[in-house]
ZADRENRO-225659 format. One record per residue (C-alpha): x, y negated, z negated. Coordinates in steps of 0.001 Angstrom, whole numbers, padded with zeros to 6 digits, always signed. Example, Ala and Ser with C-alpha at 12.3 -4.5 7.8 and 13.67 -1.06 7.14 Angstrom:
<atoms>
+012300+004500-007800
+013670+001060-007140
</atoms>
This chain:
<atoms>
-040583+045123+050541
-038618+041806+052094
-041026+039056+049998
-041129+041301+046775
-037096+041041+046720
-037235+037632+047266
-039571+036674+044534
-037609+039012+042095
-034668+036596+043307
-036494+034120+042481
-037425+035651+039175
-034241+036467+038476
-032357+032468+039225
-035047+030654+037000
-034339+033063+034301
-030513+034002+034059
-029296+030852+032306
-030955+032400+028813
-028225+034131+027772
-028034+035564+024040
-024212+035621+023988
-022628+031704+023733
-020414+032208+026222
-019741+030509+029695
-019539+032732+032810
-016166+032245+034160
-015448+031724+037630
-013800+034973+039407
-010046+034113+040132
-008557+035081+043626
-008486+038802+042410
-011610+039274+041698
-013067+038367+044702
-010946+040422+046331
-011920+043134+044315
-014976+042648+044095
-014886+042448+048461
-012843+045968+048149
-015734+047483+046170
-018206+046581+048407
-016660+047311+051788
-014973+050712+050854
-011194+048442+052059
-008964+048749+049625
-007613+045745+047847
-004576+045606+049653
-006158+045628+053235
-008399+042952+052188
-005625+040968+050392
-003451+040732+053537
-006466+040088+056338
-007346+036903+053514
-003242+036465+053990
-003539+036021+057909
-006707+034569+057543
-007437+032429+054587
-011137+031197+055678
-011819+034910+056141
-012647+034318+051816
-014320+031041+052511
-017720+030539+050378
-016994+034636+048943
-016442+033497+045660
-019576+031803+045502
-021156+035262+046444
-018836+036621+043399
-019709+034519+040727
-023394+034713+041256
-022470+038602+041208
-021586+037755+037974
-023974+035690+036950
-027074+038057+037126
-024561+040634+035474
-023845+038605+031900
-027690+037498+032188
-028905+041345+032649
-026753+042387+029500
-028194+039403+027351
-029901+040497+024044
-032584+037858+024017
-033269+034457+025764
-032144+031950+023331
-028514+030270+024813
-030123+028597+027402
-027933+025585+027644
-024665+027749+026232
-024860+029320+029514
-026433+026880+031990
-023316+023992+033094
-022413+022096+035619
-020685+025102+037683
-023555+027584+037919
-025499+024644+038658
-023511+023045+041475
-022958+027630+042793
-026643+028296+042877
-027663+024928+044912
-025471+026399+047351
-025981+029397+047102
-030050+029641+047326
-031841+029525+050095
-033249+026271+051272
-037224+027456+049806
-035903+028081+046255
-034232+025266+045895
-037296+023772+043941
-036451+027046+041113
-033190+024132+040047
-036052+021689+039108
-037263+024523+036908
-034243+025730+034910
-033472+022198+034350
-036513+021314+032746
-036582+024548+030575
-032763+023729+029724
-034226+020530+028269
-037347+022121+026673
-035441+024777+025028
-032889+021561+023351
-035596+019759+022381
-037289+022369+019901
-033889+023859+019195
-032605+020647+017929
-034689+020380+015596
-036258+024368+014191
-035076+027323+014158
-036597+029372+017220
-039709+031776+015882
-039464+035266+016498
-041968+036574+019478
-045854+037721+019307
-045070+041301+021219
-048951+041397+021492
-048835+037855+022798
-046100+038307+024754
-047888+041678+026143
-050753+039483+027534
-048188+037368+029059
-046216+040038+030553
-049550+041986+032125
-051286+039077+033542
-047653+037373+035144
-046950+040729+036599
-050223+041241+038113
-050075+037694+039849
-046726+038044+041444
-047054+041247+042936
-050095+039251+044387
-047776+036519+045390
-048830+033580+043366
-045539+031966+041109
-047659+028704+041258
-047714+026202+038097
-051127+027032+037647
-050808+030839+037499
-048076+030443+034901
-050768+028040+032972
-053252+030841+033360
-051174+033768+032609
-050019+031205+029307
-053922+030684+027865
-054545+034128+028617
-051809+035019+026043
-052931+032979+023664
-056658+033411+023900
-058296+034618+020889
-058869+038643+021976
-061992+039200+019420
-063850+036607+021333
-062515+036535+024645
-062866+033008+024664
-059808+030442+025783
-059660+029507+022033
-055604+029435+020247
-055013+033243+018992
-055313+032770+015077
-051740+034112+014947
-050671+031496+017491
-052474+028908+016023
-050796+029393+012639
-047326+029369+014409
-048050+026209+016235
-049099+024462+013682
-046102+025444+011306
-043881+023809+014809
-045553+020728+015022
-045425+020181+010820
-041387+021260+010975
-041144+019181+014040
-042289+016265+012320
-040939+016586+009145
-037471+017281+011450
-038203+013759+013399
-038659+011714+010213
-041794+010820+011240
-045008+009910+008910
-047548+012845+009065
-050717+010401+008387
-049203+007921+011322
-048451+011152+013668
-052212+011843+012947
-053695+008651+013770
-051073+008549+017070
-053171+010255+019542
-050719+010454+022510
-047963+011217+019585
-049356+014201+019049
-050539+015908+022062
-047541+015138+023281
-045792+017211+020535
-048591+019994+021052
-047853+020135+024431
-044002+020423+023588
-044698+023527+021970
-047008+024849+024484
-044329+024316+027092
-041361+025622+024910
-043114+029127+024289
-044523+029250+027838
-041318+029148+029718
-039647+030987+026756
-041952+033861+027648
-041815+033113+031100
-037609+033661+030903
-038247+036632+029044
-040497+038220+031969
-037751+037612+033725
-035269+038996+032187
-036885+041988+032258
-037181+041697+035992
-033603+041715+037140
-032722+044973+034769
-035039+046387+036878
-033850+045309+039989
-030722+044337+039321
-029194+046649+041756
-031655+045898+044682
-031244+042232+043786
-027435+042295+043983
-027521+044260+047366
-029628+041279+049069
-027051+038654+047919
-023923+040712+049496
-026112+041241+052097
-026344+037367+052871
-022243+037597+053534
-022624+040310+056013
-020867+038278+058527
-017896+037533+056725
-017608+040793+055512
-017589+042232+058287
-014891+039429+059957
-012858+041036+056903
-013071+044847+057645
-012426+043960+061542
-009023+041954+060315
-008478+045326+057643
-009003+047584+061061
-006734+045229+062993
-003563+045340+060792
-004294+049187+059712
-004206+050140+063584
-000639+047770+063901
+000856+049859+060957
+000397+052756+062120
+001262+051957+065640
+004855+051664+063895
+004834+055393+062176
+007637+057143+064249
+006314+060037+065799
+008377+062190+064339
+006729+061593+060604
+003979+061962+061987
+004367+065625+062281
+006106+066022+059424
+002724+065017+057314
+000905+067658+058654
+002037+070527+056288
+001549+068381+053486
-001776+067326+054773
-003075+070768+055219
-001257+072340+051599
-003544+069421+050079
-006874+069904+052265
-006690+073673+050987
-005921+073389+047503
-008987+071201+046821
-011492+072371+048812
-010941+076376+048960
-011140+076855+045312
-014452+078128+045205
-014563+079445+048981
-012574+080523+051629
-011457+078563+054890
-011292+079526+058448
-010114+077396+060896
-011145+076895+064445
-009057+074746+065728
-005922+074405+064042
-004082+071241+062831
-002649+068927+064961
-001760+065045+065912
-003996+063588+068457
-001750+061178+070071
-004734+059305+072189
-007032+059216+068814
-003929+058605+067028
-005153+060957+064121
-004868+064303+062528
-007197+066465+063792
-009280+070154+063076
-012080+071635+062809
-013102+074258+060153
-015475+076402+058501
-016041+077030+054397
-017828+079598+052908
-018910+079508+049090
-018774+081650+046601
-022621+081892+046583
-022808+082429+050455
-023366+078690+051440
-021584+078180+054774
-020469+074693+056616
-018494+074129+059194
-017337+070523+060877
-015779+070239+064114
-012909+067729+065521
-011806+066321+061644
-009892+063099+062686
-007857+061287+059883
-006426+058533+060876
-002345+058195+060028
-003461+055317+057311
-005960+057733+055449
-003084+060116+056079
-000240+058314+053822
-003291+057031+051136
-004336+060879+050951
-000310+062085+050689
+000482+059002+048194
-002469+060424+045933
-001968+063825+046112
-005878+064512+046789
-008067+064555+049353
-010674+062076+047621
</atoms>
């Protein structure tokens, strides 16, 4: 499973730069970073801010993590794969150079090469629509290769050959549809660049270069679409794996926030603690006794030793379902949040 996750992540990184929307993904500001950390850890944004204020180093590199997640989200929402150079810029290149594991950094070379390939074609002709039958053959072949862990260039080239083969004879001759499309693109490029068609026909080196350029464009384009579809299916798992790489920092933030919370709770006067019990109990009962009946086996009280409000109860629903909870422990900080919200959750 871990191997598959890594493969999916690699494919995502290869294709996330083919966003159809012509805009740049902005680097996250401090508020965005704090909000995302809050979402991942379950801490309030105030607690994350206080922890970071006391120790600014806790946020080191987490901006890159949030930036990478933003890039993946933007890519997964793209309509197609035609705006590579619009999205791929220095900032994205730089952050991925930092966040990619060492064994995956060679994919940045492939990303840059794809950007160059797309620009060379796009500068001269309109990008044709996908041939869905051809892409379907490519997708099926590549998916089988990925499941076997084969991510080599040779595997991609083989999948492209299968995709463009003549299905009527099962021979590796150009599919008629692709043959027509490829010739049309070849003629358009010659015209757009101002080449003499007769000279290109006699210049074997130049002709071969242009044919290869067209093949590489279509191979990389289908690969990009394949990977875009993979990220849409596995986005949640991929984003979780990115956050897992920052787990030590997240735990450090949680630890710092808990220390701050504990310090704040110790400063709350005992008299205030006792006065909170009726209000907390009313909020609890109003929310959880609507469709059933609550009974207490241990009444509400404040536990000085554990510094929390505690009680034990059973709930019996209208359909006869019953469940009990022993020694519920609500910290003073949690109690203040409940009273402030006016609801238990």
